[in-house]
C-alpha positions in Angstrom: -21.8 -71.5 20.1 -18.1 -71.6 20.4 -17.8 -69.5 17.3 -20.2 -66.9 18.7 -18.2 -66.8 21.9 -15.0 -66.2 20.0 -16.6 -63.4 17.9 -18.4 -61.7 20.8 -15.5 -59.6 22.1 -14.6 -58.6 18.5 -18.1 -57.3 17.9 -18.0 -54.9 20.9 -15.1 -52.6 20.2 -16.8 -49.7 22.1 -16.9 -51.7 25.3 -13.2 -52.6 25.0 -12.3 -49.0 24.4 -14.3 -48.0 27.5 -12.6 -50.6 29.6 -9.2 -49.3 28.4 -10.2 -45.7 29.2 -11.3 -46.8 32.7 -7.9 -48.5 33.2 -6.1 -45.3 32.1 -8.5 -42.9 33.8 -6.4 -42.3 37.0 -3.3 -41.3 35.0 -5.4 -39.2 32.6 -7.0 -37.4 35.5 -3.7 -36.7 37.0 -2.3 -35.3 33.7 -5.4 -33.1 33.4 -4.9 -31.8 36.9 -1.2 -31.1 36.2 -2.1 -29.3 33.0 -4.7 -27.2 34.7 -2.2 -26.4 37.5 0.4 -25.2 35.0 -2.2 -23.2 33.0 -4.0 -21.6 36.0 -1.5 -18.7 36.4 -1.8 -17.7 32.8 -5.6 -18.1 32.8 -5.9 -15.9 36.0 -3.7 -13.2 34.4 -5.7 -13.2 31.2 -8.9 -13.1 33.2 -7.8 -10.2 35.4 -5.8 -8.2 32.9 -7.9 -8.8 29.7 -11.3 -10.2 30.1 -12.5 -8.3 33.2 -11.4 -4.8 31.8 -13.1 -5.6 28.5 -16.4 -6.5 30.3 -16.1 -3.5 32.5 -15.6 -1.2 29.5 -18.6 -2.8 27.9 -20.7 -2.0 31.0 -19.4 1.6 31.2 -20.1 2.2 27.5 -23.8 2.0 28.2 -23.9 4.1 31.3 -23.6 7.9 31.9 -20.5 7.7 34.0 -18.1 10.6 34.7 -15.1 10.9 37.0 -17.2 12.4 39.8 -19.7 9.5 40.0 -17.5 6.6 39.1 -17.9 5.2 42.6 -21.7 4.9 42.1 -21.4 3.1 38.8 -22.5 -0.5 39.1 -22.9 -3.5 36.9 -26.7 -3.3 37.0 -26.9 0.5 36.7 -29.2 2.4 34.4 -28.2 1.6 30.8 -28.6 4.1 28.0 -27.4 4.7 24.4 -26.6 8.4 25.0 -22.9 7.7 25.0 -23.0 6.4 21.4 -25.2 9.3 20.4 -22.7 11.7 21.8 -19.8 9.8 20.1 -21.3 9.8 16.7 -22.6 13.3 16.9 -19.2 14.7 18.0 -15.9 14.8 16.1 -15.7 11.0 16.0 -16.0 10.7 12.2 -13.4 13.4 11.8 -11.1 11.5 14.1 -11.9 8.3 12.2 -11.0 9.9 8.9 -7.8 11.2 10.3 -7.0 7.7 11.6 -7.8 6.1 8.2 -5.5 8.6 6.4 -2.8 8.1 8.9 -3.1 4.3 8.8 -3.3 3.9 5.0 -0.5 6.3 4.1 1.7 5.2 7.0 1.3 1.5 6.1 1.8 2.1 2.4 4.9 4.3 3.0 6.4 1.9 5.5 6.0 -1.2 3.3 7.2 0.7 0.2 10.3 2.0 1.9 10.9 -1.5 3.3 10.8 -3.0 -0.2 13.2 -0.4 -1.5 15.6 -1.0 1.4 15.4 -4.8 1.0 16.3 -4.6 -2.7 19.0 -2.0 -2.1 20.7 -4.3 0.4 20.1 -7.5 -1.4 23.5 -8.0 -3.1 26.5 -8.6 -0.9 29.0 -5.8 -0.3 31.5 -4.8 2.3 29.7 -3.7 5.5 26.3 -4.9 4.4 25.7 -6.6 7.8 26.4 -3.3 9.6 24.1 -1.4 7.3 21.3 -3.9 7.8 21.7 -3.7 11.6 21.5 0.0 11.5 18.2 -0.2 9.6 16.6 -1.6 12.8 17.5 1.4 14.9 14.2 3.3 14.3 12.1 0.2 15.2 14.0 -0.8 18.4 14.7 2.6 19.8 12.5 3.8 22.7 9.5 5.8 21.5 10.2 8.7 23.9 13.8 9.1 22.6 12.9 9.1 18.9 9.9 11.4 19.3 12.1 13.9 21.2 14.6 13.7 18.4 12.0 14.4 15.8 10.5 17.2 17.9 13.9 18.8 18.1 14.7 18.4 14.4 11.3 19.9 13.4 11.3 22.8 15.8 10.5 26.1 14.0 13.1 28.1 16.0 16.2 26.0 16.3 15.4 22.8 14.4 17.8 21.5 11.9 15.2 20.9 9.2 14.1 24.5 9.1 17.8 25.6 9.2 18.5 23.5 6.1 15.3 24.7 4.5 16.3 28.4 4.8 20.0 27.8 3.9 19.6 25.3 1.1 16.1 25.5 -0.3 15.5 29.2 0.3 12.5 29.1 2.7 11.3 32.5 3.6 10.1 31.5 7.0 10.2 28.6 9.4 7.5 25.9 9.2 6.0 24.7 12.5 5.6 21.1 11.2 4.1 19.8 14.4 1.8 22.6 15.3 0.4 23.8 12.0 -2.8 22.3 10.8 -2.4 23.2 7.1 -0.4 25.3 4.7 -1.2 26.5 1.2 1.2 25.3 -1.4 1.4 26.2 -5.1 2.2 23.5 -7.6 1.9 23.9 -11.4 -0.1 27.0 -11.0 -2.6 25.5 -8.6 -2.9 26.1 -4.9 -3.3 23.2 -2.4 -3.9 23.0 1.3 -1.4 20.6 2.7 -2.0 19.1 6.2 1.4 19.9 7.6 1.2 18.2 11.0 -0.6 15.1 9.7 2.1 14.6 7.0 4.8 15.0 9.6 3.4 12.2 11.8 2.8 10.0 8.8 6.5 10.5 7.8 7.5 9.6 11.4 5.3 6.4 11.2 6.9 5.5 7.9 10.4 6.0 9.3 9.7 4.1 12.5 7.9 1.1 10.9 9.7 0.4 7.7 12.3 -1.9 9.4 9.6 -4.3 10.2 8.7 -4.6 6.5 12.3 -4.6 5.6 13.0 -7.8 7.7 10.1 -9.7 6.2 10.8 -8.7 2.6 14.5 -9.5 3.0 13.7 -13.0 4.4 11.3 -13.6 1.5 13.8 -12.5 -1.1 16.4 -15.0 0.3 13.8 -17.7 -0.2 13.3 -17.0 -3.9 15.3 -19.5 -6.0 18.2 -17.9 -7.9 17.5 -20.2 -10.9 14.4 -18.3 -11.7 16.2 -15.0 -12.1 19.1 -16.7 -13.8 16.8 -18.2 -16.4 15.1 -14.8 -17.0 18.5 -13.1 -17.3 19.6 -15.7 -19.9 16.4 -15.1 -21.8 17.2 -11.4 -22.0 14.7 -10.0 -19.4 15.5 -6.5 -18.1 15.8 -5.8 -14.4 12.4 -4.2 -14.4 10.9 -7.3 -16.1 12.5 -9.6 -13.6 11.1 -7.6 -10.8 7.6 -7.4 -12.3 7.2 -11.0 -13.4 9.4 -13.0 -11.1 10.2 -11.2 -7.8 7.0 -9.3 -7.3 4.6 -12.3 -7.6 6.8 -14.1 -5.0 6.6 -11.1 -2.6 2.8 -10.3 -3.0 1.6 -12.8 -0.3 4.1 -11.4 2.2 3.3 -7.8 1.2 -0.4 -8.5 1.7 0.1 -10.0 5.1 2.3 -7.1 6.1 -0.3 -4.6 4.9 -3.0 -6.0 7.1 -0.8 -6.3 10.1 0.7 -2.9 9.8 -2.7 -1.3 9.1 -4.1 -2.9 12.3 -1.2 -1.7 14.4 -1.1 1.8 12.9 -4.8 2.2 13.3 -4.4 1.5 17.0 -1.4 3.8 17.4 -1.4 6.3 20.2 2.0 7.0 21.9 3.9 8.4 19.0 1.1 10.8 17.9 0.4 11.9 21.5 4.1 12.5 22.1 4.6 14.4 18.9 1.5 16.6 18.7 -0.8 15.7 21.6 -3.5 15.2 19.0 -3.6 18.8 18.0 -3.3 20.5 14.6 -5.6 18.0 12.9 -3.8 14.9 14.1 -6.4 13.6 16.6 -6.8 9.9 15.8 -9.5 7.8 17.5 -7.1 6.5 20.2 -6.1 10.0 21.1 -9.8 11.1 21.1 -10.6 8.3 23.6 -7.8 9.4 25.8 -8.9 13.1 25.7 -12.5 12.1 26.5 -11.2 10.2 29.5 -8.7 12.7 30.9 -9.7 16.2 29.6 -13.4 15.8 29.8 -13.7 13.2 32.5 -16.4 11.4 30.5 -15.7 7.8 31.2 -18.9 6.6 29.5 -18.2 8.4 26.2 -14.5 7.2 26.3 -15.7 3.6 26.8 -18.1 3.9 24.0 -15.4 5.2 21.6 -13.1 2.5 22.8 -15.8 -0.1 22.1 -16.3 1.2 18.6 -12.6 1.2 18.0 -12.4 -2.4 19.2 -15.1 -3.4 16.9 -13.3 -1.9 13.9 -10.1 -3.5 14.8 -11.9 -6.8 15.4 -13.1 -6.5 11.8 -9.6 -6.1 10.4 -8.3 -9.0 12.6 -11.1 -11.2 11.2 -10.1 -10.3 7.7 -6.5 -11.2 8.5 -7.4 -14.5 10.1 -9.8 -15.5 7.2 -7.6 -14.5 4.2 -4.0 -14.5 5.4 -3.4 -16.6 8.6 -4.1 -19.9 6.9 -1.9 -19.1 3.9 0.9 -18.1 6.3 0.6 -21.4 8.2 0.7 -23.4 4.9 3.7 -21.5 3.6 
């Protein structure tokens, strides 16, 4: 019997743990209350500024709501799919194609230029810090200032680009880069229609976004062991071989992560396109189309439906990033 009494408490670890929790429960409850008190302002802001607008957009996307009858729109109003019919039957797919072209070429150009800049400034030289700092100017400058600068440079009447084109390259006439949909260009005996305004905003996106890729690529290059390149140099590898077989494999995870992030941000871009062209001349991306539906047409329901479709597409890309790249980034 004495042995059973001695072993009885040891055979009931759950009861001992429960008793310990009961003893610590007042302090634990106080810590929980303190944590909720500290988190409550953030939770309220997220609820008011993020969750409620998303839910309200979701409700409006399934209602025929315009500016004139916005007051009568309610949560339990008549629901319909007409907004999505109008969206998919209008120029939505054209805007989506423009958005994809703008995002793909803008992302590829920004990352490519960032890689070139990172390798060009990799070796130490006098004034390298100043040059690196100047690389960040496009990314940190106010969007209104840089779009005004580009609008002035590309102006067909007094822009510096057209002046150089006439004086140096022999252009016969000025090119309205930001207001011309397309221009016929002859190359190797073949004629091509070049989307002038779309190329102009893509170049602007490349110029403005490449410092972001430049920072990440530069940081990753500093982390590559110098012994790998030194061993390859001793073995007689050329600079191109060292880049292809040593440096590029080290940079591929970073480039892949940058590609997904930049594509998502570029796909959602609005302010630079609207300030440069207003969405005209074949540059109406989906975000600009949503804004035009809301302001020019006053069709709140259709704008909400387009915004919902855009959010679903972006959510898909975010899911791809989380599944394939976020975990690898945490491990590295």
